[in-house]
C-alpha positions in Angstrom: -31.9 -72.3 -10.0 -33.2 -75.5 -11.3 -36.4 -76.5 -9.4 -34.6 -79.6 -8.2 -32.3 -77.5 -6.0 -33.6 -75.2 -3.3 -30.3 -73.4 -2.7 -26.9 -72.9 -4.2 -25.4 -75.1 -1.5 -27.6 -78.0 -2.5 -26.7 -77.5 -6.1 -23.0 -77.4 -5.3 -23.3 -80.5 -3.1 -25.2 -82.5 -5.7 -22.7 -81.5 -8.4 -19.9 -82.6 -6.1 -21.6 -86.0 -5.6 -21.9 -86.4 -9.4 -18.1 -85.7 -9.8 -17.4 -88.2 -7.0 -19.6 -90.9 -8.7 -17.7 -90.6 -12.0 -14.4 -91.1 -10.2 -13.0 -87.6 -9.7 -10.6 -87.3 -6.8 -11.2 -85.3 -3.6 -8.6 -82.8 -4.7 -10.3 -82.2 -8.0 -13.7 -81.8 -6.4 -12.3 -79.2 -3.9 -10.9 -77.2 -6.8 -14.3 -77.3 -8.6 -16.1 -76.2 -5.3 -13.7 -73.3 -4.9 -14.4 -72.0 -8.4 -18.1 -72.5 -7.8 -17.8 -70.5 -4.5 -16.8 -67.5 -6.6 -20.0 -67.8 -8.6 -21.9 -67.9 -5.3 -20.1 -64.7 -4.2 -21.1 -63.0 -7.5 -24.7 -64.0 -6.9 -24.7 -62.6 -3.4 -23.2 -59.3 -4.5 -25.7 -58.9 -7.3 -28.7 -60.2 -5.2 -29.3 -63.2 -7.5 -31.0 -66.2 -6.1 -31.2 -68.6 -9.0 -28.1 -70.2 -10.6 -28.9 -70.7 -14.3 -26.9 -70.8 -17.4 -27.6 -67.1 -17.8 -26.3 -66.4 -14.3 -23.0 -68.2 -15.1 -22.7 -66.4 -18.4 -23.1 -63.1 -16.7 -20.5 -64.1 -14.1 -18.0 -65.1 -16.8 -18.6 -61.8 -18.7 -18.0 -59.7 -15.5 -14.9 -61.8 -14.6 -13.1 -62.0 -18.0 -14.7 -59.2 -19.9 -14.6 -59.4 -23.7 -11.7 -61.8 -23.8 -12.2 -64.8 -26.0 -11.4 -68.2 -24.6 -8.2 -68.4 -26.6 -6.9 -65.3 -24.9 -7.3 -66.7 -21.4 -4.5 -68.2 -19.4 -4.4 -71.9 -18.7 -5.8 -71.3 -15.2 -8.5 -69.0 -16.4 -9.6 -71.6 -19.0 -9.9 -74.2 -16.3 -12.0 -71.8 -14.1 -14.1 -71.0 -17.2 -14.8 -74.7 -17.9 -15.6 -75.5 -14.3 -18.2 -72.7 -14.2 -19.8 -74.0 -17.4 -19.9 -77.5 -15.9 -22.0 -76.2 -13.0 -24.3 -74.4 -15.4 -24.8 -77.6 -17.4 -25.4 -79.6 -14.3 -28.0 -77.1 -13.0 -29.9 -77.5 -16.3 -29.4 -81.2 -17.2 -28.0 -82.9 -14.1 -24.9 -84.0 -16.0 -21.4 -82.6 -16.9 -19.2 -83.1 -19.9 -16.0 -84.2 -18.2 -14.1 -85.9 -20.9 -14.2 -85.2 -24.7 -13.4 -88.4 -26.6 -12.3 -87.6 -30.1 -11.8 -91.2 -31.1 -14.5 -92.7 -33.3 -17.0 -94.6 -31.0 -16.8 -98.4 -31.4 -20.1 -99.9 -32.3 -20.1 -103.7 -32.7 -23.2 -104.9 -34.7 -24.5 -108.0 -36.4 -23.1 -111.5 -36.2 -19.5 -110.3 -36.5 -20.1 -107.9 -33.7 -21.4 -110.7 -31.4 -18.4 -112.8 -32.3 -16.0 -110.0 -31.6 -17.6 -109.5 -28.2 -17.2 -113.3 -27.4 -13.6 -113.1 -28.5 -12.8 -110.1 -26.3 -14.5 -111.8 -23.4 -12.3 -114.8 -23.8 -9.3 -112.6 -23.8 -10.6 -110.8 -20.8 -10.8 -114.1 -18.9 -7.1 -114.5 -19.7 -6.5 -111.3 -17.6 -5.4 -109.1 -20.4 -5.3 -105.4 -19.4 -8.0 -103.0 -20.2 -5.7 -101.1 -22.6 -4.9 -104.3 -24.5 -8.6 -105.2 -24.7 -9.4 -101.7 -26.1 -6.8 -102.3 -28.9 -8.4 -105.6 -29.7 -11.9 -104.0 -29.9 -10.6 -101.1 -32.1 -8.8 -103.2 -34.7 -11.5 -105.8 -34.9 -14.1 -103.0 -35.2 -12.2 -101.6 -38.2 -12.2 -105.2 -39.7 -15.9 -105.4 -39.1 -16.5 -102.2 -41.0 -14.5 -103.5 -44.0 -16.5 -106.8 -44.0 -19.8 -105.0 -43.8 -18.8 -102.7 -46.7 -18.0 -105.9 -48.7 -21.5 -107.3 -48.0 -20.0 -110.0 -45.7 -22.2 -110.5 -42.7 -21.2 -114.0 -41.5 -18.0 -116.0 -41.1 -19.1 -118.6 -43.7 -18.9 -115.9 -46.3 -15.3 -115.1 -45.6 -12.9 -115.9 -48.5 -9.1 -115.9 -48.8 -9.3 -113.1 -51.3 -11.3 -110.9 -48.8 -8.6 -111.5 -46.2 -5.7 -110.8 -48.5 -7.3 -107.6 -49.8 -7.8 -106.3 -46.3 -4.3 -107.0 -45.0 -2.7 -105.6 -48.2 -4.7 -102.4 -48.6 -6.4 -101.2 -45.4 -4.1 -101.8 -42.5 -2.3 -98.8 -40.8 0.9 -97.5 -42.4 2.9 -97.4 -39.1 4.9 -100.6 -38.8 4.1 -101.1 -35.1 0.3 -100.6 -35.6 0.3 -102.8 -38.7 2.1 -105.6 -36.7 -0.5 -105.3 -33.9 -3.4 -105.3 -36.3 -2.1 -108.4 -38.1 -1.6 -110.3 -34.8 -5.1 -109.4 -33.6 -6.8 -110.4 -36.8 -4.8 -113.6 -37.0 -5.9 -114.5 -33.5 -9.5 -113.7 -34.2 -9.6 -115.8 -37.3 -8.1 -118.7 -35.4 -10.8 -118.2 -32.7 -13.5 -118.5 -35.3 -12.1 -121.8 -36.5 -11.8 -123.0 -32.9 -15.5 -122.5 -32.2 -16.5 -124.0 -35.6 -17.6 -120.9 -37.3 -15.2 -121.3 -40.3 -14.4 -124.6 -42.0 -10.8 -123.6 -43.0 -8.3 -121.9 -40.7 -8.1 -118.5 -42.4 -5.6 -117.3 -39.9 -2.9 -119.1 -41.9 -3.5 -116.5 -44.7 -2.3 -113.6 -42.4 1.3 -112.8 -43.3 3.9 -112.7 -40.6 5.9 -109.5 -40.9 9.4 -109.0 -39.8 8.7 -106.3 -37.3 10.9 -106.1 -34.3 10.3 -103.5 -31.6 13.5 -101.9 -30.7 13.9 -100.1 -27.4 14.8 -96.4 -27.9 18.0 -95.0 -26.5 17.3 -93.1 -23.3 17.6 -89.3 -23.7 20.4 -88.0 -21.4 22.2 -84.8 -20.8 25.9 -84.2 -19.9 27.1 -83.1 -16.5 27.9 -79.7 -18.0 24.4 -79.4 -19.5 22.8 -80.3 -16.1 24.8 -77.6 -14.4 23.6 -75.0 -17.0 20.0 -76.1 -16.5 20.2 -75.8 -12.7 22.1 -72.5 -12.8 19.6 -71.0 -15.2 16.6 -71.5 -12.9 15.1 -68.5 -11.1 15.0 -69.5 -7.4 13.8 -66.1 -6.2 10.1 -67.0 -6.7 8.0 -69.6 -4.8 7.4 -71.5 -8.0 11.1 -71.4 -8.8 12.0 -72.8 -5.4 9.5 -75.6 -5.9 10.6 -76.5 -9.4 14.3 -76.4 -8.4 13.6 -78.9 -5.6 11.6 -81.1 -8.0 14.4 -81.2 -10.6 17.0 -81.9 -8.0 15.1 -85.0 -6.8 15.0 -86.2 -10.5 18.6 -85.5 -11.5 20.3 -86.3 -8.2 18.2 -89.3 -6.9 16.6 -90.4 -10.2 13.0 -90.3 -8.8 10.1 -90.8 -11.1 7.6 -87.9 -11.6 4.9 -89.9 -9.8 7.1 -90.5 -6.8 8.2 -86.9 -6.6 4.6 -85.6 -6.8 3.6 -88.1 -4.1 6.5 -87.4 -1.7 5.2 -86.8 1.8 7.0 -85.4 4.9 6.9 -88.8 6.5 9.1 -90.1 3.7 12.0 -87.8 4.6 14.0 -89.0 7.5 16.0 -85.9 8.3 17.9 -87.4 11.2 19.1 -90.3 9.1 19.6 -88.3 5.9 17.4 -90.8 4.0 14.3 -90.7 1.8 12.3 -93.8 2.1 8.9 -94.6 0.4 7.0 -97.2 -1.5 7.2 -96.6 -5.3 3.9 -96.0 -7.0 4.9 -97.9 -10.2 6.3 -101.1 -8.6 5.0 -100.9 -5.0 8.4 -101.8 -3.8 10.0 -99.8 -0.9 13.2 -97.8 -1.8 15.7 -96.0 0.4 17.9 -93.3 -1.0 20.5 -91.0 0.6 19.3 -87.4 1.2 22.3 -85.6 -0.3 23.3 -82.1 0.9 22.2 -80.3 -2.2 18.9 -82.0 -2.4 18.2 -81.4 1.3 19.1 -77.7 0.9 16.7 -77.4 -2.1 13.9 -79.0 -0.1 14.4 -76.8 3.0 14.5 -73.7 0.8 11.2 -74.6 -0.7 9.5 -75.7 2.5 10.6 -72.7 4.5 10.3 -69.9 1.9 8.2 -71.2 -1.1 5.6 -73.7 0.2 2.1 -72.4 0.8 0.8 -72.6 4.4 -1.0 -75.9 4.6 -1.5 -78.9 6.8 -1.2 -81.3 3.8 1.1 -84.3 4.3 2.4 -83.8 0.8 5.6 -81.8 0.3 4.9 -80.3 -3.1 1.7 -78.2 -3.4 0.1 -76.2 -6.1 0.8 -72.4 -5.9 -2.9 -71.4 -6.2 -5.6 -72.0 -3.6 -6.7 -74.5 -2.4 -3.0 -75.6 -2.6 -3.6 -79.3 -3.4 -0.7 -81.7 -4.1 0.8 -81.4 -7.5 0.5 -84.3 -10.0 3.1 -86.0 -12.1 2.4 -83.9 -15.1 3.3 -80.8 -13.1 6.7 -82.4 -12.4 7.3 -83.2 -16.0 6.2 -79.7 -17.0 8.6 -78.1 -14.6 11.5 -80.1 -16.1 10.5 -79.3 -19.6 10.3 -75.6 -18.9 13.6 -75.6 -17.1 15.4 -77.4 -19.9 13.9 -75.2 -22.7 14.6 -72.0 -20.9 18.2 -72.9 -20.1 19.3 -72.6 -23.7 20.7 -76.1 -23.8 20.6 -77.6 -27.3 17.9 -80.2 -27.1 18.0 -81.7 -30.6 15.9 -84.8 -30.8 16.3 -85.6 -27.1 13.3 -85.8 -24.7 13.1 -83.0 -22.2 11.0 -84.1 -19.3 11.7 -85.3 -15.8 12.3 -88.9 -17.1 15.2 -87.6 -19.2 16.8 -86.3 -16.0 16.3 -89.7 -14.4 18.1 -91.3 -17.4 20.8 -88.6 -17.0 21.4 -89.7 -13.4 21.8 -93.3 -14.5 24.2 -92.2 -17.2 26.3 -90.4 -14.7 26.5 -93.4 -12.4 27.7 -95.5 -15.4 30.4 -93.0 -16.1 31.5 -93.3 -12.5 31.7 -97.1 -13.1 28.9 -97.9 -10.7 27.8 -101.5 -11.2 24.5 -102.2 -12.9 22.9 -104.0 -9.9 23.5 -100.9 -7.8 22.1 -98.6 -10.5 19.0 -100.9 -10.7 18.5 -100.6 -7.0 18.9 -96.8 -7.0 16.4 -96.4 -9.8 14.0 -98.8 -8.1 13.7 -101.2 -11.0 12.0 -104.5 -10.2 14.4 -106.4 -12.4 18.0 -105.7 -13.4 17.0 -106.4 -17.0 15.1 -103.1 -17.0 18.4 -101.3 -16.4 20.2 -103.1 -19.2 19.2 -100.4 -21.8 21.5 -97.9 -20.1 24.5 -100.0 -21.2 23.9 -98.8 -24.7 24.6 -95.2 -23.7 27.8 -96.0 -21.9 30.0 -95.1 -24.8 33.3 -95.4 -22.9 32.3 -98.8 -21.6 31.4 -100.0 -25.0 34.6 -98.7 -26.4 36.5 -100.8 -23.9 34.7 -103.9 -25.2 35.8 -103.3 -28.8 38.1 -106.0 -30.3 41.0 -105.2 -32.5 40.4 -106.2 -36.1 43.2 -108.6 -37.1 45.3 -107.7 -40.1 44.9 -109.5 -43.4 47.9 -111.5 -44.6 49.3 -110.6 -48.1 48.8 -114.2 -49.1 45.0 -113.7 -48.9 45.2 -111.2 -51.8 47.7 -113.3 -53.8 45.9 -116.6 -53.6 45.1 -118.3 -56.9 47.3 -115.8 -58.6 45.3 -112.9 -57.3 42.7 -113.5 -60.0 39.8 -112.4 -57.8 41.3 -109.0 -56.9 42.5 -107.7 -60.3 
């Protein structure tokens, strides 16, 4: 044991505090502690008092034998990593929680300072953190190019330098290129605005004709949904849970985040209603608890749900049985669709596709768009407009007859144009 910790309990508590400080949830920390308790049990059974990297290595060797990490299951890999995190914390006082494979952004020199000023200005305009990261990334790439050209100040910028960069070094993807052009154009205008360039070089940045088109929602037919549901194995606890998850998505159109966050207090059995505040919009939504959805929930709660006092309906199968997350919901839908044998093609195959499918079925039944918008919990009816493009029958009814062309059209001027 590292000399800073007098007991395994103190080490475990300190490691838990570290996880809490870096923003990990209570549920995540409880999972880590459960895995660490298995290391503690190993130490007790082998009369080991110090938790070192060697102790953890010996524990992993006894637990998983000669298997390589690639041969372990997803759960075993997670346990393996959590054990190594404790060993690292015992030795260094830190843990590697997130591996960032993107090149680190290092803003240097005069351009680096100007980029930081520009980003701060955008931050004061209440742009999101995600947008600000995009600004930093594309301007960082621009800075690298300028430094490679020996340009260290705005006064040394020339029109030829700008044209060469936007012509040769921007991303190939149309959307990324459009974003990069917009950011660089804005940055150059900023330099002119604060008096760092005499001429407004932003005028040199070409305006592309890029238009972002919303993709058609992926939907499945009523027959395909029946095949997916019928193919699910409901004899296991996981099968009962996944079936209930998918029923909530395909019958009520709930988002994965709302399904994972569903609590017993949200289900009003006496009124046959599900009522909760949506995680995405914060707005309260009330939906009917249909018979098939209610039966699926009861089957899971009575015969598939682990024994727990948790307020959440859907729990992980493995101890300590914490609430599932949205990724688990999407994974269950993906697995069910793939295993059903339904031809997927280029369609998406997660829980959101099932939500789109429910909207498509409502359109087929001629339910009005405002009603569909309220069922889906959209904050604006405009968000629901994209579903009109998948209502083929409705679009077909909007088609106009093409008027016939009179014979005189072809014979005008002696028919000289049509010989």
